[in-house]
ROSE-4610 file (N, C-alpha, C; in Angstrom, 1 decimal, always signed):
// ROSE-4610
residu = [M/M/M/R/R/R/K/K/K/I/I/I/N/N/N/N/N/N/I/I/I/N/N/N/E/E/E/K/K/K/V/V/V/M/M/M/T/T/T/T/T/T/E/E/E/I/I/I/K/K/K/A/A/A/M/M/M/A/A/A/A/A/A/V/V/V/T/T/T/N/N/N/A/A/A/K/K/K/N/N/N/K/K/K/V/V/V/K/K/K/E/E/E/V/V/V/L/L/L/K/K/K/D/D/D/K/K/K/K/K/K/G/G/G/E/E/E/G/G/G/Y/Y/Y/V/V/V/D/D/D/T/T/T/G/G/G/I/I/I/K/K/K/I/I/I/I/I/I/I/I/I/S/S/S/V/V/V/V/V/V/I/I/I/G/G/G/G/G/G/V/V/V/I/I/I/L/L/L/A/A/A/G/G/G/L/L/L/Y/Y/Y/A/A/A/L/L/L/F/F/F/N/N/N/T/T/T/S/S/S/V/V/V/I/I/I/P/P/P/T/T/T/M/M/M/K/K/K/S/S/S/K/K/K/V/V/V/T/T/T/E/E/E/M/M/M/F/F/F/N/N/N/Y/Y/Y/A/A/A/G/G/G]
num = [1/1/1/2/2/2/3/3/3/4/4/4/5/5/5/6/6/6/7/7/7/8/8/8/9/9/9/10/10/10/11/11/11/12/12/12/13/13/13/14/14/14/15/15/15/16/16/16/17/17/17/18/18/18/19/19/19/20/20/20/21/21/21/22/22/22/23/23/23/24/24/24/25/25/25/26/26/26/27/27/27/28/28/28/29/29/29/30/30/30/31/31/31/32/32/32/33/33/33/34/34/34/35/35/35/36/36/36/37/37/37/38/38/38/39/39/39/40/40/40/41/41/41/42/42/42/43/43/43/44/44/44/45/45/45/46/46/46/47/47/47/48/48/48/49/49/49/50/50/50/51/51/51/52/52/52/53/53/53/54/54/54/55/55/55/56/56/56/57/57/57/58/58/58/59/59/59/60/60/60/61/61/61/62/62/62/63/63/63/64/64/64/65/65/65/66/66/66/67/67/67/68/68/68/69/69/69/70/70/70/71/71/71/72/72/72/73/73/73/74/74/74/75/75/75/76/76/76/77/77/77/78/78/78/79/79/79/80/80/80/81/81/81/82/82/82/83/83/83/84/84/84/85/85/85/86/86/86]
x = [+138.5/+138.8/+138.6/+138.9/+138.8/+137.4/+136.4/+135.0/+134.5/+134.9/+134.5/+134.9/+136.2/+136.7/+135.8/+135.5/+134.7/+133.3/+132.7/+131.4/+131.5/+132.5/+132.7/+132.9/+133.6/+133.8/+132.5/+131.7/+130.4/+129.5/+129.5/+128.6/+129.1/+130.3/+130.9/+130.5/+130.7/+130.4/+128.9/+128.0/+126.6/+126.2/+126.9/+126.6/+127.0/+128.2/+128.6/+127.7/+127.2/+126.3/+125.0/+124.5/+123.2/+123.4/+124.5/+124.8/+124.9/+125.5/+125.6/+124.2/+123.4/+122.0/+121.2/+121.3/+120.6/+121.1/+122.4/+122.9/+122.5/+122.5/+122.0/+120.5/+119.7/+118.3/+118.1/+118.9/+118.8/+119.1/+120.2/+120.6/+119.5/+118.9/+117.8/+116.6/+116.3/+115.2/+115.6/+116.8/+117.3/+117.1/+117.5/+117.5/+116.0/+115.1/+113.7/+113.2/+113.5/+113.0/+113.6/+114.8/+115.5/+114.9/+114.3/+113.8/+112.7/+112.9/+111.9/+111.2/+111.1/+110.5/+109.1/+108.3/+106.9/+105.9/+106.3/+105.3/+104.3/+103.1/+102.1/+100.8/+99.8/+98.6/+97.9/+97.9/+97.1/+97.7/+99.1/+99.7/+99.4/+99.5/+99.2/+97.8/+96.9/+95.5/+95.2/+95.8/+95.6/+96.2/+97.3/+97.9/+96.9/+96.3/+95.4/+94.1/+93.6/+92.4/+92.7/+93.9/+94.2/+94.3/+95.0/+95.1/+93.8/+92.8/+91.5/+90.7/+90.8/+90.1/+90.7/+92.0/+92.6/+92.3/+92.3/+91.8/+90.4/+89.5/+88.1/+88.0/+88.7/+88.6/+89.1/+90.2/+90.7/+89.6/+89.0/+88.0/+86.8/+86.4/+85.2/+85.5/+86.8/+87.2/+87.2/+87.7/+87.7/+86.3/+85.4/+84.0/+83.3/+83.5/+82.9/+83.5/+84.7/+85.4/+84.8/+84.7/+84.2/+82.7/+81.9/+80.5/+80.2/+81.0/+80.7/+81.3/+82.5/+83.1/+83.4/+83.9/+84.4/+83.3/+82.3/+81.3/+80.3/+79.9/+79.0/+79.6/+80.9/+81.6/+81.7/+82.1/+82.2/+80.9/+79.8/+78.5/+78.1/+78.3/+78.0/+78.8/+80.1/+81.0/+80.5/+80.1/+79.7/+78.3/+77.4/+76.2/+76.4/+77.3/+77.6/+78.2/+79.0/+79.7/+78.7/+77.7/+76.7/+75.5/+75.4/+74.3/+74.6/+74.9/+75.3/+74.0/+73.8/+72.6/+73.0/+74.2/+74.8/+74.3]
y = [+133.3/+131.9/+131.1/+131.7/+130.9/+130.6/+131.6/+131.3/+130.2/+130.2/+129.1/+127.8/+127.7/+126.4/+126.0/+127.0/+126.7/+126.2/+126.8/+126.4/+125.0/+124.7/+123.4/+122.3/+122.6/+121.7/+121.4/+122.4/+122.3/+121.4/+121.7/+120.9/+119.4/+119.2/+117.8/+117.1/+117.8/+117.3/+116.9/+117.8/+117.6/+116.4/+116.4/+115.3/+113.9/+113.9/+112.7/+112.2/+113.2/+112.9/+112.3/+112.9/+112.5/+111.1/+110.8/+109.5/+108.4/+108.8/+107.9/+107.6/+108.6/+108.5/+107.5/+107.7/+106.8/+105.4/+105.2/+103.9/+103.2/+104.0/+103.4/+103.0/+103.9/+103.6/+102.3/+102.2/+101.0/+99.8/+99.8/+98.7/+98.3/+99.2/+98.9/+98.2/+98.7/+98.1/+96.7/+96.4/+95.1/+94.2/+94.7/+93.8/+93.5/+94.4/+94.2/+93.1/+93.2/+92.3/+90.9/+90.8/+89.5/+88.8/+89.6/+89.0/+88.0/+86.8/+85.7/+85.3/+86.3/+86.0/+85.5/+86.1/+85.7/+86.3/+87.3/+88.0/+88.8/+88.5/+89.2/+89.6/+90.0/+90.5/+89.3/+88.1/+87.0/+86.5/+86.4/+86.0/+87.0/+88.3/+89.3/+89.2/+89.0/+88.9/+87.7/+86.6/+85.4/+85.6/+86.2/+86.5/+87.4/+88.4/+89.3/+88.5/+87.7/+86.9/+85.9/+85.3/+84.4/+85.1/+86.3/+87.0/+87.5/+87.9/+88.3/+87.2/+86.0/+84.8/+84.4/+84.4/+84.1/+85.1/+86.4/+87.4/+87.2/+86.9/+86.6/+85.5/+84.4/+83.2/+83.6/+84.4/+84.8/+85.7/+86.6/+87.5/+86.7/+85.7/+84.9/+84.1/+83.6/+82.9/+83.8/+85.0/+85.9/+86.3/+86.5/+86.9/+85.8/+84.5/+83.4/+83.3/+83.5/+83.4/+84.5/+85.7/+86.8/+86.6/+86.1/+86.0/+84.8/+83.8/+82.6/+82.7/+83.3/+83.3/+84.7/+85.6/+86.8/+87.8/+88.0/+89.0/+88.5/+87.2/+86.8/+87.0/+86.6/+86.7/+88.2/+89.0/+90.5/+91.1/+90.6/+91.1/+90.8/+89.5/+89.1/+89.9/+90.1/+90.8/+92.3/+92.9/+94.3/+94.4/+93.4/+93.4/+93.2/+92.3/+92.1/+93.4/+94.0/+95.2/+96.4/+96.5/+97.6/+97.1/+95.9/+95.3/+95.4/+96.5/+96.7/+96.9/+96.0/+96.0/+96.5/+96.9/+97.2/+98.0]
z = [+81.2/+80.9/+82.1/+83.3/+84.5/+84.8/+84.5/+84.8/+83.9/+82.7/+81.8/+82.3/+82.8/+83.3/+84.6/+85.4/+86.6/+86.2/+85.2/+84.7/+84.1/+83.3/+82.7/+83.8/+84.9/+86.0/+86.7/+86.9/+87.6/+86.7/+85.4/+84.5/+84.5/+84.4/+84.4/+85.8/+86.9/+88.2/+88.3/+87.8/+87.8/+86.9/+85.8/+84.9/+85.5/+86.1/+86.8/+87.9/+88.7/+89.8/+89.2/+88.1/+87.5/+86.9/+86.3/+85.8/+86.9/+88.0/+89.2/+89.7/+89.8/+90.4/+89.5/+88.2/+87.2/+87.3/+87.4/+87.6/+88.9/+90.0/+91.2/+91.1/+90.5/+90.4/+89.5/+88.4/+87.6/+88.3/+89.1/+89.9/+90.9/+91.6/+92.5/+91.8/+90.6/+89.9/+89.5/+89.1/+88.8/+90.0/+91.2/+92.4/+92.7/+92.6/+92.9/+91.9/+90.6/+89.7/+89.8/+90.4/+90.6/+91.8/+92.7/+94.0/+93.7/+94.3/+94.0/+95.4/+96.2/+97.6/+97.5/+96.7/+96.4/+97.4/+98.1/+99.0/+98.2/+98.4/+97.6/+98.4/+97.7/+98.3/+99.0/+98.3/+98.9/+100.2/+100.2/+101.5/+102.6/+102.3/+103.3/+103.8/+102.9/+103.2/+104.1/+103.8/+104.6/+106.0/+106.1/+107.5/+108.3/+107.6/+108.3/+108.8/+107.9/+108.2/+109.4/+109.4/+110.5/+111.8/+111.8/+113.0/+113.5/+112.6/+113.1/+113.7/+113.1/+113.6/+115.0/+115.1/+116.4/+117.5/+117.1/+118.0/+118.5/+117.5/+117.9/+118.8/+118.6/+119.5/+120.9/+121.0/+122.3/+123.0/+122.3/+122.9/+123.3/+122.5/+122.9/+124.2/+124.3/+125.5/+126.7/+126.6/+127.7/+128.1/+127.1/+127.3/+128.1/+127.7/+128.4/+129.8/+130.0/+131.3/+132.3/+131.8/+132.6/+132.9/+132.0/+132.2/+133.2/+133.2/+134.0/+135.4/+135.6/+136.9/+137.5/+136.7/+137.3/+137.6/+136.7/+136.9/+138.0/+138.0/+139.2/+140.5/+140.6/+141.9/+142.3/+141.3/+141.6/+142.0/+141.4/+141.7/+143.1/+143.5/+144.9/+145.9/+145.6/+146.5/+146.7/+145.6/+145.7/+146.4/+146.2/+146.9/+148.4/+148.8/+150.2/+150.8/+150.0/+150.6/+150.8/+150.0/+150.2/+151.0/+151.3/+152.1/+153.6/+154.0/+155.4/+156.3/+157.2/+158.1/+159.5/+159.7/+160.9/+162.0]
């Protein structure tokens, strides 16, 4: 009789845990459906495009800066350094 009671208790406990899990899942689904934030694929895509364009502009500016001032100066310094006539 004791074993039957233990089995009944385990079944009841498992059933209660399953019901609680289902209730929690149902509540999470309700919260997601109530959410009116509006974040979607279009918004995310626009953010990605804007970040790529800004990154491209920054890279173009750095490329122009390096080609006009940094690389010619560095080239002349290196040439002077190895142009030892001493």
